[in-house]
TORLODO-299901 format. One record per residue (C-alpha): x, y, z; residue in three letters. Coordinates in steps of 0.1 Angstrom, whole numbers, plus 5000, padded with zeros to 4 digits. Each point is the difference from the previous one (the first is absolute). Example, Ala and Ser with C-alpha at 12.3 -4.5 7.8 and 13.67 -1.06 7.14 Angstrom:
<atoms>
512349555078ALA/501450344993SER/
</atoms>
This chain:
<atoms>
928689948746UNK/501250294979UNK/500149994962UNK/501550264977UNK/499150074963UNK/502650224984UNK/498550204971UNK/502750275000UNK/501549884967UNK/496649914985UNK/499850054962UNK/496749954983UNK/500249754972UNK/498850134966UNK/496549954990UNK/499749964962UNK/497549874974UNK/499749634996UNK/498849964964UNK/497749705000UNK/496650164992UNK/498550004966UNK/499650384993UNK/497149934977UNK/498149815027UNK/500850175033UNK/497350284999UNK/496349945004UNK/497150204986UNK/499950215032UNK/503650114995UNK/501349795029UNK/503549874992UNK/502249725014UNK/503849995000UNK/502949875019UNK/503250125015UNK/502849775012UNK/498450035035UNK/496250004995UNK/497050024978UNK/498550344993UNK/496450104994UNK/499650344983UNK/503650065007UNK/499749955038UNK/501449715020UNK/497649725003UNK/500149745028UNK/498749674986UNK/498149745021UNK/499349704978UNK/497849725014UNK/499749664983UNK/496349904995UNK/499249714977UNK/496650074985UNK/499549644988UNK/500649875035UNK/496950185014UNK/496349994994UNK/499150314980UNK/497350105025UNK/502850105024UNK/502250204977UNK/498450345004UNK/500250025038UNK/503349825003UNK/501650244976UNK/498550295020UNK/501749855031UNK/503349994981UNK/499750374991UNK/499050085036UNK/503249815011UNK/502150254980UNK/500649784970UNK/500250204968UNK/501149734975UNK/498449664996UNK/502249734986UNK/498449694986UNK/501049694982UNK/498049894969UNK/500249625004UNK/499949864965UNK/498649665011UNK/497150185018UNK/498950144966UNK/501049734975UNK/500149685020UNK/498749814969UNK/501850104968UNK/498050254980UNK/497350055027UNK/500550345015UNK/498250125031UNK/500050365013UNK/496649985017UNK/498950015037UNK/503050005023UNK/502349994969UNK/498750334987UNK/503250204997UNK/498350304985UNK/497550045028UNK/502749965026UNK/502250274983UNK/497050244999UNK/499549955037UNK/503650085007UNK/499550334981UNK/496750075019UNK/502049985033UNK/502850224988UNK/502749744996UNK/502449944972UNK/500849654987UNK/503149804991UNK/498949714978UNK/502249695006UNK/499049834968UNK/502349704998UNK/500049774980UNK/501749845031UNK/498950145033UNK/500649745027UNK/497950135029UNK/499749645013UNK/497649934971UNK/500049674981UNK/503050014976UNK/500650365010UNK/497050094979UNK/501049824968UNK/497149774988UNK/500549635001UNK/499649964963UNK/503250204993UNK/502049705013UNK/499149794970UNK/500950264973UNK/502949994977UNK/501750315014UNK/501750085033UNK/498250235025UNK/501750325009UNK/502250014970UNK/500550194967UNK/498549714981UNK/497550144975UNK/497249765012UNK/500350125035UNK/500150374990UNK/496949944979UNK/498249885032UNK/501250315018UNK/498750224973UNK/496649835003UNK/500050055038UNK/501150364998UNK/497350064973UNK/497349875023UNK/501450215029UNK/500050314978UNK/496349944991UNK/499350025037UNK/501950315008UNK/499750204968UNK/498850355010UNK/501349955036UNK/503750074993UNK/501550315016UNK/500250214968UNK/496349914993UNK/498950135034UNK/500249675018UNK/501949885030UNK/502649764984UNK/503350175003UNK/502349704997UNK/500349644989UNK/502349725011UNK/501749774974UNK/500049645011UNK/501149945037UNK/503349915015UNK/501349904966UNK/503249795001UNK/499649995038UNK/496949805010UNK/497649754986UNK/497249775011UNK/499249634998UNK/498149864971UNK/497249885023UNK/499049724977UNK/503349835007UNK/500350085037UNK/500649705022UNK/501349804970UNK/502850164981UNK/499650355015UNK/500750194968UNK/500150385000UNK/498950284978UNK/503150134983UNK/501650305019UNK/501350154967UNK/503450054985UNK/499750284974UNK/500850295022UNK/499050354992UNK/499149914965UNK/497049805013UNK/498650295020UNK/500650234970UNK/498049764979UNK/497150015025UNK/500050385001UNK/500050014962UNK/497049774999UNK/498350225027UNK/500550314977UNK/498849814969UNK/496749915016UNK/499550355016UNK/501049965036UNK/501950335001UNK/500650115035UNK/502350285015UNK/502549755013UNK/500749635003UNK/501449815030UNK/501949685006UNK/501049815032UNK/503650075007UNK/501149745026UNK/501849684994UNK/502150144972UNK/496950034978UNK/500750204968UNK/498550354999UNK/500350234969UNK/501550345008UNK/496750184992UNK/497849775022UNK/499450075037UNK/501649735021UNK/497849905030UNK/501249845032UNK/498549855031UNK/500749825033UNK/498649705018UNK/501049915035UNK/497749695000UNK/501149764973UNK/498149684994UNK/502149914970UNK/502949925024UNK/498049695010UNK/498749884966UNK/502949744999UNK/501249975036UNK/499150075036UNK/501850185028UNK/499550335018UNK/499450334982UNK/503050235004UNK/499850365011UNK/500350224970UNK/501650344993UNK/496850164988UNK/499750215032UNK/503450164998UNK/500450354985UNK/501950044968UNK/500350264973UNK/498549844970UNK/500650314980UNK/503850005005UNK/502549854976UNK/501849875031UNK/497049825013UNK/500949645012UNK/498949754974UNK/498349675007UNK/497549754987UNK/497150245005UNK/501750314985UNK/502749964974UNK/499150244972UNK/501849994966UNK/500150385000UNK/501350275023UNK/497350055027UNK/500450384999UNK/498950004963UNK/496549875005UNK/497350035027UNK/499849745026UNK/496449884996UNK/498249695012UNK/497249764988UNK/500449715024UNK/500550115036UNK/498549735023UNK/496550145007UNK/499349665015UNK/501049644990UNK/498149694991UNK/500449685019UNK/501649724979UNK/499749645009UNK/503449975015UNK/500150355017UNK/497150115021UNK/500050305023UNK/497850285013UNK/501450324985UNK/501050265025UNK/497950294987UNK/502550265012UNK/502549854976UNK/498350184971UNK/500250365010UNK/503449935015UNK/501149914965UNK/498350324987UNK/502050205024UNK/503249834989UNK/499450044963UNK/499050375003UNK/503150075022UNK/502249814976UNK/499150214969UNK/496749864987UNK/497650264987UNK/497749754983UNK/498749735024UNK/498649684985UNK/498349735021UNK/499449644991UNK/497349945010UNK/498150305013UNK/496749824996UNK/499549625003UNK/497849804977UNK/498649664991UNK/501149794970UNK/497349924974UNK/499449644992UNK/500849894965UNK/498649734977UNK/500849695020UNK/503150155016UNK/500850255027UNK/501850304986UNK/502650025027UNK/503549895006UNK/500349675020UNK/502050145029UNK/497150235011UNK/496349955007UNK/497849924971UNK/497650295006UNK/501250245027UNK/502450274991UNK/499350215031UNK/503850075003UNK/499450135036UNK/499950344982UNK/498950335015UNK/496649944984UNK/499149635000UNK/498549794973UNK/496550095012UNK/500850365008UNK/501149945036UNK/501750305014UNK/503349905017UNK/502250195024UNK/502650064972UNK/497450194980UNK/499850285025UNK/503750015008UNK/501050024963UNK/497450284995UNK/501850245023UNK/503249984980UNK/498250024967UNK/498350325011UNK/503350145011UNK/501849924967UNK/497250144979UNK/499350325021UNK/503650105002UNK/501249864967UNK/501450334986UNK/502450045029UNK/500649635009UNK/500649814967UNK/503050224988UNK/501849945033UNK/503249795001UNK/500649705021UNK/502650025028UNK/500749675017UNK/501950095033UNK/503449855005UNK/498949805030UNK/497549814979UNK/502649834978UNK/500949735024UNK/496549905011UNK/499049644992UNK/496449874998UNK/500649805032UNK/501050315020UNK/497150085023UNK/501450295021UNK/501450274976UNK/497750284989UNK/499249964963UNK/499550344984UNK/500650194967UNK/499550354986UNK/498450154969UNK/501250364997UNK/500850304978UNK/502850105024UNK/498050245021UNK/496649825006UNK/498949654998UNK/498649695017UNK/501649745023UNK/498649654995UNK/500249765029UNK/499249634998UNK/499749755029UNK/498749704981UNK/501949694988UNK/498549704983UNK/500449665017UNK/501450165031UNK/498950235028UNK/501550355005UNK/500450155034UNK/498150325011UNK/502150314995UNK/500450265027UNK/502050325006UNK/501450034965UNK/501350334987UNK/500750094963UNK/502050324993UNK/500150134965UNK/502850244990UNK/498650204970UNK/501850134970UNK/499750365013UNK/501749915033UNK/496949995021UNK/498849705019UNK/496749825006UNK/499649775029UNK/497449735006UNK/500149895036UNK/497749775019UNK/499649764971UNK/498449675009UNK/498249744979UNK/498049695007UNK/501049674984UNK/498649974965UNK/499350374998UNK/501550254975UNK/499850374995UNK/501050314980UNK/501250315019UNK/500250344983UNK/502650275003UNK/499950364987UNK/496649934985UNK/498150294986UNK/496450005011UNK/498750284978UNK/502450265014UNK/500449855034UNK/503349815004UNK/499849675020UNK/503749975010UNK/499649645011UNK/497449765015UNK/499749655013UNK/496649974984UNK/499449884964UNK/498450224973UNK/497049844983UNK/498350264979UNK/498650364997UNK/496450094995UNK/498050324995UNK/496950005021UNK/496850124982UNK/500150385000UNK/503450015017UNK/502750254989UNK/502949785010UNK/501049645000UNK/500049765029UNK/503049775002UNK/499449655014UNK/502649795018UNK/500049675019UNK/501849905032UNK/501949684995UNK/499549715024UNK/502749995026UNK/501350364995UNK/501650095033UNK/499350374996UNK/497850144973UNK/500750374993UNK/500050264972UNK/502550295000UNK/499550304978UNK/502550264987UNK/498450285021UNK/500849815032UNK/496549855005UNK/500149655014UNK/497049765001UNK/500249715024UNK/497649744985UNK/497849815025UNK/501249644998UNK/496549875008UNK/497650214979UNK/498549884968UNK/499450344985UNK/501750335008UNK/499750334982UNK/502450305002UNK/500350344983UNK/503650124993UNK/501250334988UNK/503350104983UNK/500550335018UNK/499750174966UNK/496349974995UNK/499749654986UNK/498149745020UNK/498949644995UNK/497949755018UNK/501649675010UNK/498249675008UNK/501849715017UNK/498549665000UNK/500949685019UNK/501249724978UNK/496849815006UNK/497950304990UNK/502150074969UNK/499649644988UNK/496250064999UNK/500450324980UNK/498650084965UNK/500550344984UNK/496950114981UNK/500450254971UNK/503050165016UNK/497850185025UNK/499049765028UNK/501149715021UNK/497749705006UNK/500849745026UNK/498249674995UNK/500149655015UNK/500649824967UNK/500350164966UNK/498850354991UNK/500150104963UNK/498350234975UNK/497949844973UNK/498250264979UNK/498150245023UNK/500249765029UNK/502549945027UNK/499649645009UNK/501149835031UNK/500449625004UNK/500249845034UNK/499249685018UNK/498750205029UNK/496250025004UNK/500350365012UNK/502150184974UNK/501650315016UNK/501850244979UNK/501950315011UNK/500850304979UNK/502250314999UNK/498550254997UNK/496949925019UNK/496750024981UNK/501649874968UNK/497949694994UNK/496349925000UNK/498449655002UNK/497349884977UNK/497350155023UNK/501750345000UNK/501649975035UNK/503450175001UNK/503049935021UNK/500350225030UNK/502850105024UNK/500349775030UNK/500850215031UNK/503250214996UNK/501449794972UNK/500350184966UNK/498949684983UNK/496549944989UNK/498549665006UNK/497149824985UNK/498849645008UNK/497749824976UNK/498449695016UNK/499349724976UNK/498049695010UNK/502549745011UNK/499949684980UNK/500849675016UNK/500549714977UNK/500549665017UNK/501349734977UNK/499049645007UNK/502949755000UNK/499749634994UNK/503049775000UNK/499749754971UNK/503349825006UNK/503350055016UNK/501050274976UNK/496750104983UNK/497450245013UNK/496750154988UNK/499550375008UNK/496450134995UNK/499350375000UNK/496550125010UNK/497650154976UNK/500750374994UNK/503649975010UNK/500850314979UNK/496950205011UNK/499950305022UNK/500050384997UNK/503450124989UNK/501549654997UNK/502650014973UNK/501649675004UNK/500249705024UNK/503449855007UNK/500049635008UNK/502749965026UNK/501649665005UNK/502649875024UNK/501349654996UNK/503049785005UNK/501449814970UNK/502050044968UNK/497650154975UNK/496450125003UNK/497549974971UNK/496650174999UNK/497549884974UNK/496450084990UNK/498349754977UNK/503549844996UNK/501350334986UNK/503250125018UNK/499350355014UNK/503350045018UNK/503049815015UNK/502550075026UNK/503449885011UNK/499649995038UNK/502350255018UNK/498150035033UNK/498250324990UNK/496350044994UNK/498949924965UNK/497450244985UNK/497849944970UNK/497850284987UNK/496449904992UNK/499150304978UNK/501249844967UNK/499349655013UNK/496550055013UNK/498249874969UNK/502149694999UNK/499449935037UNK/496250054996UNK/500049774970UNK/501649745023UNK/497250045025UNK/502250225022UNK/502149705006UNK/503850014998UNK/502349705002UNK/503350065018UNK/502849754994UNK/503349995019UNK/503149844986UNK/501649885032UNK/503550065012UNK/501749674999UNK/502849865021UNK/501949684993UNK/498949964964UNK/500949714979UNK/498749854968UNK/499549624998UNK/500949874966UNK/500449635009UNK/496549904991UNK/499449844965UNK/498450164969UNK/501850335004UNK/497950105030UNK/501350285022UNK/498750125033UNK/501250285023UNK/500249945037UNK/500750265027UNK/500749955037UNK/498050315008UNK/497650234982UNK/498850345013UNK/496850144986UNK/497550195022UNK/497650294995UNK/500350235030UNK/497450274993UNK/497850154973UNK/498450345002UNK/498750274978UNK/501150375003UNK/497750254983UNK/501550294982UNK/497850315002UNK/500150314978UNK/498650345007UNK/500050304976UNK/500550365010UNK/500050324981UNK/501550345007UNK/497850205023UNK/
</atoms>
């Protein structure tokens, strides 16, 4: 099918300053400065493409922070967003705790170590599926109303902010630290959380607030008073939430919505999250998810809560389609977002409080895995690699990409979420060059494979660019360039997706890296001098050299989608392909994998050396170097004993964490039932709402507890029940539940080792 994009009357919207930064705080001691236009954030006056990933430090054992933050940075994240959950630090009034996994200062220092900025989401109300939204239980009994302008409440906020400042003093941006922004409260006047102490009885809620902008201004005033002076402040914008004019409104998008089922059942509807819109246009269609109180062209469209995953709630359980995540990234970038924000980017585990679990009742008591790109124990999911290719693209080409306008083609206006056949596409352009975004994913539905699609773009200067032979597999998305300058060589159009550009050690020119989308009917690259490259539809790695006809030349690498998803860029000079995660930490390039033989490939060849000095070498005619490090395979066989119809003992052998290069051991459980509970010495390690997927529990932070229990775990299944009734006819107020059928069965238990090998530059 033919599609036409008419840019002949294209007029670039004006880019102008957006005055939200504190001019006394937006420059650090190195002279780096932060600012904003109405389109994007700038760093040292240049367009900056932000990739913010939510990572809750107090939901992870501190022993994991360093490597997990390194994995975030390797994934293209350049900003860490994190809640400071008040009740994690002052669960008991007057007793503050910023030690261990609650050490905000240490976590912030590690963000700086790995070259990432931070946005501090400091409450006092956060939500985040935490008990009372992060507000301590003891606040319920006070003589003031939470989230109000009452002097008593504001005094509590001042104490909280003072303690936060003590943790981050010296780490604010103007002090040379990574903290560039801070959020004031969360979803004020839009969302709340149950007072968990009343849940199941009166079901009371933490107040949602009613004081409007005055409340947020009061919080900002307190932040200034105690010394939390950052370049800019943020607030969530959805749901009609109030946002001061000089605060950055942040948006999001969730296609999997457990809250729809908190009060009732039914089927999850398809959503409009995978349709292209121009969120930077004053004419953008408004809805529940985007209804700003300002003209969209006046402020950047930036996000803090794109669905980087989604937790299972008790009444809504599902296995997240991992391709849903980068499909949303594609949609947001095409629709005007120059500052991505994922919730969550990294999963975690809730700490246990003093006699209570510090969670919200609709979600598991401990697990907050969130099915995120990086799981609660550091598991590397498919979405991690797929997101990475888009992050690299946005950051590498930020100066040309982020100022580009959004053009939603006319034939997109009538597409509904339930339409499976039409091609969904959108353009970011300056009128002459740009990128065509294509999406073939829809939540809660199945798209058809696309074939023989053609997109013709009529440019402002009267010329035309044609993309023919477009195809796309179901659930796939892509970004296709036109009139893209490759350092003096013009790529007129291509049906392969740009990822990044690197400068090989000692090279005089850059190498541009592309990927071939799955299902592309014909992959090709056409250059202004008439050169045409037909890309092999089967090859994983291809290299070409292209000249401009006027002396300029560049090297081009094209990867298969599968190869690109295993890619990590090291220091802007090399490509490393690894089976799990590859990331830099200090002088080492570390690779995590569950494979006993860890094989890495590099471009250029000879880039990495193993611990014994062996370097990667070229394999036959391939330009890639490869190096395999064999680690002794570890086999851990749990012993299972059934104690009753729903209770089991799982005993791990001695040395279950031993072995060269063993970094972790994931206990893998498959079962049938309602809820799974895993205990050691009666202490709950993890819980799970059964959704049919494998349940993984990391042993690294739990090993000491398990050993103290004699390596014996107790696994309890809350059964699925059918035909339930409660007999209340007996005397003395006795009650007993009866069910016609109960389903509870342990299907399998295994242990998957996670190995780690360290390399260095050769």
